[in-house]
The first five atom37 places (N, CA, C, CB, O) and aatype in JSON, in Angstrom:
{
  "aatype": [12, 11, 19, 10, 1, 8, 17, 5, 5, 9, 7, 13, 10, 1, 5, 10, 10, 8, 7, 0, 0, 10, 9, 15, 7, 0, 10, 10, 14, 10, 7, 7, 0, 14, 3, 18, 16, 0, 16, 17, 3, 10, 13, 13, 2, 7, 19, 10, 14, 0, 12, 19, 14, 9, 10, 10, 9, 10, 9, 7, 13, 3, 19, 12, 12, 4, 11, 19, 10, 0, 3, 7, 16, 3, 6, 5, 6, 15, 11, 1, 10, 1, 2, 9, 10, 9, 15, 8, 18, 17, 19, 15, 0, 14, 19, 13, 10, 19, 13, 10, 12, 13, 9, 0, 14, 15, 10, 9, 14],
  "atom_mask": [
    [1, 1, 1, 1, 1],
    [1, 1, 1, 1, 1],
    [1, 1, 1, 1, 1],
    [1, 1, 1, 1, 1],
    [1, 1, 1, 1, 1],
    [1, 1, 1, 1, 1],
    [1, 1, 1, 1, 1],
    [1, 1, 1, 1, 1],
    [1, 1, 1, 1, 1],
    [1, 1, 1, 1, 1],
    [1, 1, 1, 0, 1],
    [1, 1, 1, 1, 1],
    [1, 1, 1, 1, 1],
    [1, 1, 1, 1, 1],
    [1, 1, 1, 1, 1],
    [1, 1, 1, 1, 1],
    [1, 1, 1, 1, 1],
    [1, 1, 1, 1, 1],
    [1, 1, 1, 0, 1],
    [1, 1, 1, 1, 1],
    [1, 1, 1, 1, 1],
    [1, 1, 1, 1, 1],
    [1, 1, 1, 1, 1],
    [1, 1, 1, 1, 1],
    [1, 1, 1, 0, 1],
    [1, 1, 1, 1, 1],
    [1, 1, 1, 1, 1],
    [1, 1, 1, 1, 1],
    [1, 1, 1, 1, 1],
    [1, 1, 1, 1, 1],
    [1, 1, 1, 0, 1],
    [1, 1, 1, 0, 1],
    [1, 1, 1, 1, 1],
    [1, 1, 1, 1, 1],
    [1, 1, 1, 1, 1],
    [1, 1, 1, 1, 1],
    [1, 1, 1, 1, 1],
    [1, 1, 1, 1, 1],
    [1, 1, 1, 1, 1],
    [1, 1, 1, 1, 1],
    [1, 1, 1, 1, 1],
    [1, 1, 1, 1, 1],
    [1, 1, 1, 1, 1],
    [1, 1, 1, 1, 1],
    [1, 1, 1, 1, 1],
    [1, 1, 1, 0, 1],
    [1, 1, 1, 1, 1],
    [1, 1, 1, 1, 1],
    [1, 1, 1, 1, 1],
    [1, 1, 1, 1, 1],
    [1, 1, 1, 1, 1],
    [1, 1, 1, 1, 1],
    [1, 1, 1, 1, 1],
    [1, 1, 1, 1, 1],
    [1, 1, 1, 1, 1],
    [1, 1, 1, 1, 1],
    [1, 1, 1, 1, 1],
    [1, 1, 1, 1, 1],
    [1, 1, 1, 1, 1],
    [1, 1, 1, 0, 1],
    [1, 1, 1, 1, 1],
    [1, 1, 1, 1, 1],
    [1, 1, 1, 1, 1],
    [1, 1, 1, 1, 1],
    [1, 1, 1, 1, 1],
    [1, 1, 1, 1, 1],
    [1, 1, 1, 1, 1],
    [1, 1, 1, 1, 1],
    [1, 1, 1, 1, 1],
    [1, 1, 1, 1, 1],
    [1, 1, 1, 1, 1],
    [1, 1, 1, 0, 1],
    [1, 1, 1, 1, 1],
    [1, 1, 1, 1, 1],
    [1, 1, 1, 1, 1],
    [1, 1, 1, 1, 1],
    [1, 1, 1, 1, 1],
    [1, 1, 1, 1, 1],
    [1, 1, 1, 1, 1],
    [1, 1, 1, 1, 1],
    [1, 1, 1, 1, 1],
    [1, 1, 1, 1, 1],
    [1, 1, 1, 1, 1],
    [1, 1, 1, 1, 1],
    [1, 1, 1, 1, 1],
    [1, 1, 1, 1, 1],
    [1, 1, 1, 1, 1],
    [1, 1, 1, 1, 1],
    [1, 1, 1, 1, 1],
    [1, 1, 1, 1, 1],
    [1, 1, 1, 1, 1],
    [1, 1, 1, 1, 1],
    [1, 1, 1, 1, 1],
    [1, 1, 1, 1, 1],
    [1, 1, 1, 1, 1],
    [1, 1, 1, 1, 1],
    [1, 1, 1, 1, 1],
    [1, 1, 1, 1, 1],
    [1, 1, 1, 1, 1],
    [1, 1, 1, 1, 1],
    [1, 1, 1, 1, 1],
    [1, 1, 1, 1, 1],
    [1, 1, 1, 1, 1],
    [1, 1, 1, 1, 1],
    [1, 1, 1, 1, 1],
    [1, 1, 1, 1, 1],
    [1, 1, 1, 1, 1],
    [1, 1, 1, 1, 1],
    [1, 1, 1, 1, 1]
  ],
  "atom_positions": [
    [[-3.92, -15.43, 2.16], [-4.8, -14.47, 2.78], [-5.76, -13.92, 1.73], [-4.0, -13.34, 3.44], [-5.36, -13.55, 0.63]],
    [[-7.01, -13.89, 2.12], [-8.06, -13.5, 1.19], [-7.95, -12.02, 0.79], [-9.43, -13.77, 1.81], [-8.15, -11.67, -0.37]],
    [[-7.63, -11.16, 1.76], [-7.55, -9.73, 1.47], [-6.42, -9.44, 0.5], [-7.36, -8.93, 2.77], [-6.58, -8.65, -0.43]],
    [[-5.28, -10.06, 0.7], [-4.14, -9.86, -0.18], [-4.44, -10.37, -1.58], [-2.9, -10.56, 0.38], [-4.03, -9.75, -2.56]],
    [[-5.14, -11.49, -1.69], [-5.5, -12.04, -2.99], [-6.45, -11.1, -3.74], [-6.14, -13.43, -2.83], [-6.31, -10.9, -4.95]],
    [[-7.41, -10.53, -3.02], [-8.32, -9.57, -3.65], [-7.55, -8.33, -4.09], [-9.46, -9.18, -2.68], [-7.81, -7.79, -5.17]],
    [[-6.62, -7.87, -3.26], [-5.87, -6.67, -3.6], [-4.98, -6.9, -4.82], [-5.03, -6.22, -2.4], [-4.75, -5.98, -5.61]],
    [[-4.47, -8.11, -4.97], [-3.64, -8.42, -6.14], [-4.47, -8.47, -7.42], [-2.91, -9.74, -5.93], [-3.93, -8.26, -8.5]],
    [[-5.74, -8.73, -7.32], [-6.59, -8.87, -8.49], [-7.22, -7.56, -8.96], [-7.68, -9.85, -8.2], [-7.91, -7.54, -9.98]],
    [[-6.99, -6.46, -8.23], [-7.65, -5.21, -8.63], [-6.93, -4.5, -9.76], [-7.75, -4.29, -7.44], [-7.51, -3.62, -10.39]],
    [[-5.7, -4.86, -10.04], [-4.98, -4.25, -11.15], [-3.86, -3.32, -10.67], [0.0, 0.0, 0.0], [-3.91, -2.78, -9.56]],
    [[-2.87, -3.16, -11.52], [-1.67, -2.43, -11.16], [-1.93, -0.95, -10.91], [-0.63, -2.59, -12.24], [-1.41, -0.39, -9.94]],
    [[-2.73, -0.3, -11.75], [-2.98, 1.13, -11.57], [-3.77, 1.41, -10.3], [-3.72, 1.69, -12.78], [-3.52, 2.4, -9.62]],
    [[-4.71, 0.55, -9.99], [-5.45, 0.73, -8.73], [-4.55, 0.47, -7.54], [-6.67, -0.22, -8.69], [-4.69, 1.13, -6.51]],
    [[-3.64, -0.48, -7.66], [-2.69, -0.71, -6.58], [-1.8, 0.51, -6.37], [-1.83, -1.94, -6.88], [-1.52, 0.88, -5.23]],
    [[-1.35, 1.14, -7.46], [-0.56, 2.36, -7.33], [-1.38, 3.48, -6.68], [-0.05, 2.82, -8.71], [-0.86, 4.23, -5.85]],
    [[-2.63, 3.6, -7.06], [-3.5, 4.62, -6.47], [-3.68, 4.37, -4.98], [-4.86, 4.63, -7.17], [-3.62, 5.3, -4.18]],
    [[-3.89, 3.12, -4.6], [-4.03, 2.79, -3.19], [-2.74, 3.05, -2.43], [-4.45, 1.32, -3.02], [-2.76, 3.6, -1.33]],
    [[-1.62, 2.65, -3.02], [-0.32, 2.88, -2.37], [-0.05, 4.36, -2.16], [0.0, 0.0, 0.0], [0.4, 4.77, -1.09]],
    [[-0.32, 5.17, -3.19], [-0.1, 6.61, -3.06], [-1.02, 7.21, -2.01], [-0.32, 7.3, -4.41], [-0.6, 8.07, -1.24]],
    [[-2.26, 6.77, -1.97], [-3.21, 7.3, -0.98], [-2.8, 6.9, 0.43], [-4.63, 6.8, -1.28], [-2.85, 7.73, 1.35]],
    [[-2.4, 5.66, 0.63], [-2.01, 5.21, 1.97], [-0.72, 5.88, 2.44], [-1.83, 3.69, 1.99], [-0.62, 6.28, 3.6]],
    [[0.26, 6.01, 1.55], [1.52, 6.66, 1.94], [1.3, 8.14, 2.24], [2.57, 6.5, 0.83], [1.8, 8.65, 3.23]],
    [[0.55, 8.82, 1.38], [0.3, 10.24, 1.63], [-0.56, 10.44, 2.87], [-0.37, 10.89, 0.41], [-0.38, 11.41, 3.61]],
    [[-1.5, 9.54, 3.12], [-2.3, 9.62, 4.34], [-1.48, 9.37, 5.59], [0.0, 0.0, 0.0], [-1.72, 9.97, 6.63]],
    [[-0.49, 8.48, 5.48], [0.38, 8.22, 6.63], [1.34, 9.38, 6.89], [1.18, 6.93, 6.41], [1.71, 9.64, 8.04]],
    [[1.74, 10.07, 5.84], [2.65, 11.2, 6.0], [1.95, 12.51, 6.33], [3.47, 11.38, 4.75], [2.59, 13.47, 6.77]],
    [[0.65, 12.58, 6.12], [-0.09, 13.82, 6.31], [0.03, 14.4, 7.72], [-1.53, 13.6, 5.99], [0.13, 15.62, 7.85]],
    [[0.01, 13.59, 8.79], [0.15, 14.19, 10.13], [1.49, 14.91, 10.34], [0.0, 13.12, 11.18], [1.61, 15.7, 11.28]],
    [[2.47, 14.67, 9.5], [3.74, 15.37, 9.64], [3.68, 16.78, 9.09], [4.83, 14.6, 8.93], [4.57, 17.59, 9.35]],
    [[2.63, 17.1, 8.33], [2.48, 18.42, 7.74], [2.02, 19.43, 8.78], [0.0, 0.0, 0.0], [1.55, 19.07, 9.86]],
    [[2.15, 20.68, 8.42], [1.74, 21.75, 9.31], [1.24, 22.93, 8.52], [0.0, 0.0, 0.0], [0.6, 22.78, 7.48]],
    [[1.54, 24.12, 9.03], [1.12, 25.36, 8.37], [1.9, 25.53, 7.07], [1.32, 26.59, 9.3], [3.05, 25.1, 6.97]],
    [[1.29, 26.15, 6.09], [1.99, 26.34, 4.81], [3.3, 27.12, 4.98], [1.09, 27.06, 3.82], [3.32, 28.21, 5.54]],
    [[4.37, 26.54, 4.48], [5.68, 27.17, 4.49], [6.3, 26.85, 3.14], [6.58, 26.67, 5.7], [6.81, 25.75, 2.93]],
    [[6.27, 27.82, 2.25], [6.65, 27.55, 0.87], [8.1, 27.91, 0.61], [5.74, 28.3, -0.08], [8.4, 28.77, -0.22]],
    [[9.0, 27.25, 1.32], [10.42, 27.42, 1.07], [10.9, 26.25, 0.22], [11.22, 27.52, 2.39], [10.18, 25.28, 0.02]],
    [[12.1, 26.34, -0.26], [12.64, 25.31, -1.16], [13.27, 24.18, -0.36], [13.66, 25.92, -2.12], [14.39, 23.75, -0.67]],
    [[12.58, 23.7, 0.64], [13.07, 22.57, 1.44], [11.97, 21.51, 1.46], [13.46, 23.01, 2.9], [10.98, 21.61, 0.74]],
    [[12.15, 20.49, 2.3], [11.13, 19.46, 2.45], [9.85, 20.01, 3.06], [11.65, 18.32, 3.3], [8.8, 19.37, 2.98]],
    [[9.93, 21.2, 3.67], [8.71, 21.81, 4.19], [7.7, 22.08, 3.09], [9.03, 23.11, 4.92], [6.49, 22.03, 3.32]],
    [[8.18, 22.36, 1.89], [7.27, 22.57, 0.77], [6.46, 21.31, 0.49], [8.04, 22.99, -0.49], [5.27, 21.38, 0.2]],
    [[7.11, 20.15, 0.56], [6.39, 18.9, 0.31], [5.39, 18.61, 1.42], [7.37, 17.73, 0.18], [4.22, 18.34, 1.15]],
    [[5.85, 18.66, 2.68], [4.98, 18.28, 3.79], [3.9, 19.31, 4.09], [5.81, 18.07, 5.03], [2.83, 18.95, 4.57]],
    [[4.15, 20.59, 3.81], [3.19, 21.62, 4.16], [2.43, 22.19, 2.98], [3.88, 22.73, 4.87], [1.46, 22.91, 3.16]],
    [[2.86, 21.88, 1.76], [2.18, 22.41, 0.59], [1.64, 21.34, -0.34], [0.0, 0.0, 0.0], [0.45, 21.33, -0.66]],
    [[2.51, 20.45, -0.76], [2.12, 19.44, -1.76], [1.26, 18.35, -1.14], [3.37, 18.81, -2.39], [0.2, 18.01, -1.68]],
    [[1.69, 17.81, -0.03], [0.97, 16.68, 0.58], [-0.47, 17.01, 0.98], [1.73, 16.21, 1.8], [-1.36, 16.23, 0.66]],
    [[-0.73, 18.14, 1.65], [-2.13, 18.46, 1.97], [-3.0, 18.69, 0.73], [-2.19, 19.69, 2.84], [-4.22, 18.51, 0.8]],
    [[-2.4, 19.08, -0.37], [-3.17, 19.26, -1.6], [-3.35, 17.95, -2.36], [-2.5, 20.29, -2.49], [-4.31, 17.8, -3.11]],
    [[-2.44, 17.02, -2.17], [-2.46, 15.77, -2.93], [-3.46, 14.76, -2.36], [-1.08, 15.15, -2.94], [-4.07, 14.01, -3.12]],
    [[-3.64, 14.74, -1.05], [-4.53, 13.75, -0.43], [-5.97, 13.87, -0.92], [-4.5, 13.91, 1.09], [-6.55, 12.86, -1.29]],
    [[-6.57, 15.07, -0.95], [-7.95, 15.12, -1.47], [-8.06, 14.76, -2.95], [-8.53, 16.5, -1.26], [-9.07, 14.22, -3.38]],
    [[-7.01, 15.06, -3.73], [-7.03, 14.67, -5.14], [-7.04, 13.16, -5.28], [-5.82, 15.26, -5.89], [-7.78, 12.62, -6.11]],
    [[-6.25, 12.47, -4.47], [-6.24, 11.01, -4.52], [-7.57, 10.43, -4.07], [-5.11, 10.45, -3.64], [-8.04, 9.44, -4.64]],
    [[-8.19, 11.04, -3.06], [-9.51, 10.58, -2.62], [-10.56, 10.8, -3.7], [-9.92, 11.3, -1.33], [-11.46, 9.98, -3.86]],
    [[-10.45, 11.9, -4.42], [-11.39, 12.16, -5.52], [-11.2, 11.13, -6.63], [-11.21, 13.58, -6.08], [-12.18, 10.65, -7.2]],
    [[-9.95, 10.78, -6.94], [-9.69, 9.75, -7.95], [-10.27, 8.41, -7.54], [-8.19, 9.62, -8.21], [-10.84, 7.7, -8.37]],
    [[-10.13, 8.05, -6.27], [-10.74, 6.81, -5.79], [-12.26, 6.9, -5.9], [-10.32, 6.53, -4.31], [-12.91, 5.92, -6.28]],
    [[-12.82, 8.06, -5.58], [-14.27, 8.24, -5.71], [-14.74, 8.1, -7.15], [0.0, 0.0, 0.0], [-15.8, 7.52, -7.4]],
    [[-13.97, 8.64, -8.1], [-14.33, 8.47, -9.51], [-14.29, 7.0, -9.92], [-13.38, 9.28, -10.4], [-15.16, 6.54, -10.66]],
    [[-13.3, 6.27, -9.43], [-13.22, 4.85, -9.78], [-14.36, 4.06, -9.14], [-11.87, 4.27, -9.36], [-14.87, 3.12, -9.74]],
    [[-14.75, 4.44, -7.93], [-15.91, 3.81, -7.29], [-17.16, 4.03, -8.15], [-16.13, 4.36, -5.86], [-17.94, 3.1, -8.38]],
    [[-17.33, 5.26, -8.61], [-18.49, 5.57, -9.44], [-18.47, 4.75, -10.74], [-18.53, 7.07, -9.76], [-19.49, 4.21, -11.15]],
    [[-17.31, 4.67, -11.39], [-17.21, 3.92, -12.64], [-17.42, 2.42, -12.42], [-15.86, 4.16, -13.29], [-18.03, 1.75, -13.25]],
    [[-16.93, 1.9, -11.31], [-17.15, 0.47, -11.02], [-18.63, 0.18, -10.82], [-16.35, 0.05, -9.78], [-19.12, -0.86, -11.24]],
    [[-19.34, 1.11, -10.16], [-20.78, 0.9, -9.96], [-21.54, 0.98, -11.28], [-21.34, 1.93, -8.98], [-22.5, 0.25, -11.5]],
    [[-21.1, 1.87, -12.16], [-21.75, 1.98, -13.47], [-21.47, 0.73, -14.29], [-21.27, 3.25, -14.22], [-22.38, 0.19, -14.93]],
    [[-20.23, 0.27, -14.29], [-19.87, -0.92, -15.08], [-20.5, -2.19, -14.52], [-18.37, -1.07, -15.12], [-20.72, -3.14, -15.28]],
    [[-20.78, -2.24, -13.23], [-21.34, -3.44, -12.63], [-22.79, -3.68, -13.05], [-21.26, -3.36, -11.12], [-23.3, -4.8, -12.94]],
    [[-23.44, -2.65, -13.51], [-24.83, -2.79, -13.92], [-24.91, -3.54, -15.25], [-25.51, -1.41, -14.03], [-24.39, -3.07, -16.26]],
    [[-25.55, -4.67, -15.24], [-25.76, -5.44, -16.46], [-24.6, -6.32, -16.87], [0.0, 0.0, 0.0], [-24.49, -6.68, -18.05]],
    [[-23.71, -6.69, -15.95], [-22.61, -7.58, -16.3], [-22.89, -8.97, -15.75], [-21.26, -7.04, -15.74], [-23.83, -9.17, -14.97]],
    [[-22.08, -9.92, -16.17], [-22.25, -11.28, -15.67], [-21.78, -11.37, -14.22], [-21.48, -12.29, -16.55], [-21.21, -10.43, -13.68]],
    [[-22.03, -12.51, -13.61], [-21.78, -12.68, -12.18], [-20.29, -12.58, -11.84], [-22.32, -14.03, -11.71], [-19.95, -12.01, -10.8]],
    [[-19.42, -13.12, -12.66], [-17.98, -13.1, -12.38], [-17.44, -11.66, -12.43], [-17.22, -14.0, -13.38], [-16.67, -11.26, -11.55]],
    [[-17.82, -10.91, -13.44], [-17.37, -9.52, -13.54], [-17.96, -8.67, -12.43], [-17.75, -8.93, -14.92], [-17.29, -7.78, -11.9]],
    [[-19.2, -8.94, -12.07], [-19.83, -8.21, -10.98], [-19.11, -8.48, -9.66], [-21.3, -8.59, -10.88], [-18.95, -7.57, -8.85]],
    [[-18.69, -9.71, -9.45], [-17.95, -10.06, -8.23], [-16.59, -9.37, -8.21], [-17.76, -11.58, -8.12], [-16.16, -8.9, -7.16]],
    [[-15.92, -9.3, -9.36], [-14.62, -8.63, -9.43], [-14.77, -7.14, -9.13], [-13.98, -8.83, -10.83], [-13.96, -6.57, -8.4]],
    [[-15.78, -6.51, -9.7], [-16.01, -5.1, -9.43], [-16.41, -4.85, -7.98], [-17.09, -4.56, -10.37], [-16.05, -3.82, -7.4]],
    [[-17.14, -5.78, -7.39], [-17.51, -5.67, -5.98], [-16.26, -5.75, -5.09], [-18.52, -6.77, -5.59], [-16.16, -5.04, -4.08]],
    [[-15.31, -6.62, -5.45], [-14.06, -6.71, -4.7], [-13.24, -5.43, -4.83], [-13.24, -7.9, -5.18], [-12.59, -5.0, -3.88]],
    [[-13.27, -4.82, -6.01], [-12.58, -3.54, -6.21], [-13.21, -2.47, -5.33], [-12.63, -3.11, -7.7], [-12.5, -1.68, -4.7]],
    [[-14.54, -2.44, -5.27], [-15.22, -1.46, -4.43], [-14.87, -1.64, -2.96], [-16.72, -1.56, -4.62], [-14.64, -0.66, -2.26]],
    [[-14.84, -2.87, -2.5], [-14.49, -3.14, -1.1], [-13.07, -2.67, -0.82], [-14.63, -4.64, -0.77], [-12.8, -2.08, 0.23]],
    [[-12.16, -2.93, -1.75], [-10.77, -2.47, -1.58], [-10.71, -0.95, -1.52], [-9.89, -2.98, -2.73], [-9.98, -0.38, -0.7]],
    [[-11.47, -0.28, -2.38], [-11.49, 1.18, -2.37], [-12.01, 1.71, -1.04], [-12.34, 1.71, -3.52], [-11.47, 2.67, -0.5]],
    [[-13.06, 1.1, -0.52], [-13.63, 1.57, 0.74], [-12.64, 1.4, 1.89], [-14.93, 0.84, 1.05], [-12.51, 2.28, 2.74]],
    [[-11.94, 0.26, 1.92], [-11.0, 0.0, 3.01], [-9.78, 0.91, 2.93], [-10.55, -1.45, 2.98], [-9.17, 1.2, 3.96]],
    [[-9.43, 1.37, 1.76], [-8.28, 2.27, 1.63], [-8.71, 3.72, 1.88], [-7.63, 2.14, 0.24], [-8.02, 4.45, 2.58]],
    [[-9.82, 4.13, 1.31], [-10.19, 5.54, 1.38], [-10.72, 5.95, 2.75], [-11.23, 5.83, 0.33], [-10.57, 7.12, 3.13]],
    [[-11.32, 5.06, 3.5], [-11.88, 5.43, 4.81], [-10.81, 5.93, 5.78], [-12.62, 4.24, 5.41], [-10.98, 7.01, 6.34]],
    [[-9.73, 5.2, 6.01], [-8.73, 5.73, 6.95], [-8.01, 6.97, 6.42], [-7.7, 4.66, 7.26], [-7.68, 7.87, 7.2]],
    [[-7.78, 7.03, 5.12], [-7.13, 8.22, 4.56], [-8.04, 9.43, 4.72], [-6.77, 8.0, 3.06], [-7.57, 10.53, 5.03]],
    [[-9.34, 9.25, 4.51], [-10.28, 10.35, 4.68], [-10.35, 10.8, 6.14], [-11.67, 9.93, 4.2], [-10.42, 12.0, 6.41]],
    [[-10.31, 9.85, 7.08], [-10.33, 10.23, 8.5], [-9.08, 11.01, 8.88], [-10.46, 8.97, 9.38], [-9.16, 11.98, 9.62]],
    [[-7.92, 10.59, 8.38], [-6.69, 11.32, 8.66], [-6.77, 12.71, 8.07], [-5.46, 10.56, 8.1], [-6.35, 13.68, 8.71]],
    [[-7.29, 12.83, 6.86], [-7.43, 14.14, 6.24], [-8.38, 15.03, 7.04], [-7.92, 14.0, 4.8], [-8.12, 16.22, 7.21]],
    [[-9.48, 14.47, 7.53], [-10.4, 15.26, 8.35], [-9.74, 15.74, 9.63], [-11.64, 14.44, 8.69], [-9.94, 16.89, 10.04]],
    [[-8.95, 14.88, 10.27], [-8.25, 15.3, 11.48], [-7.22, 16.38, 11.18], [-7.57, 14.09, 12.15], [-6.97, 17.25, 12.01]],
    [[-6.62, 16.33, 9.99], [-5.64, 17.34, 9.6], [-6.29, 18.67, 9.28], [-4.84, 16.86, 8.39], [-5.76, 19.72, 9.65]],
    [[-7.42, 18.64, 8.6], [-8.05, 19.87, 8.12], [-9.02, 20.48, 9.14], [-8.78, 19.6, 6.82], [-9.33, 21.67, 9.05]],
    [[-9.5, 19.69, 10.1], [-10.5, 20.17, 11.06], [-10.07, 21.39, 11.85], [-10.84, 19.07, 12.01], [-10.89, 22.29, 12.03]],
    [[-8.82, 21.49, 12.34], [-8.45, 22.7, 13.07], [-8.55, 23.98, 12.23], [-7.05, 22.56, 13.6], [-8.76, 25.06, 12.78]],
    [[-8.39, 23.85, 10.92], [-8.51, 25.03, 10.07], [-9.98, 25.4, 9.82], [-7.81, 24.78, 8.74], [-10.28, 26.57, 9.56]],
    [[-10.88, 24.42, 9.9], [-12.29, 24.68, 9.61], [-13.06, 25.14, 10.83], [-12.92, 23.45, 9.05], [-14.05, 25.86, 10.7]],
    [[-12.62, 24.72, 12.01], [-13.34, 25.07, 13.25], [-12.71, 26.34, 13.82], [-13.28, 23.9, 14.3], [-11.52, 26.37, 14.1]],
    [[-13.51, 27.39, 13.99], [-12.93, 28.67, 14.49], [-12.49, 28.62, 15.93], [-13.92, 29.77, 14.35], [-11.99, 29.61, 16.45]]
  ]
}
């Protein structure tokens, strides 16, 4: 599969970043109002809603760096960076939509 092959070529740290973003985005709908007790509610209602935007910002920084590095490189490196960018877009878009659905009730009066 072409998508899996591209994802394997992006590097281990980017794979960890994608995995963390996808897992936290999948768990985000389980969160609710802040409840800072010493149970799992602290993770789902405190840590997870704060972690998702940080992961999205990290992906955004890597997108920016890939675009900067792609300028003036050879064709093979440019293609590799383009594949990394495509992977970032496919991972960050659904996580961002889930985050918007989670945060929208708090933003709309």
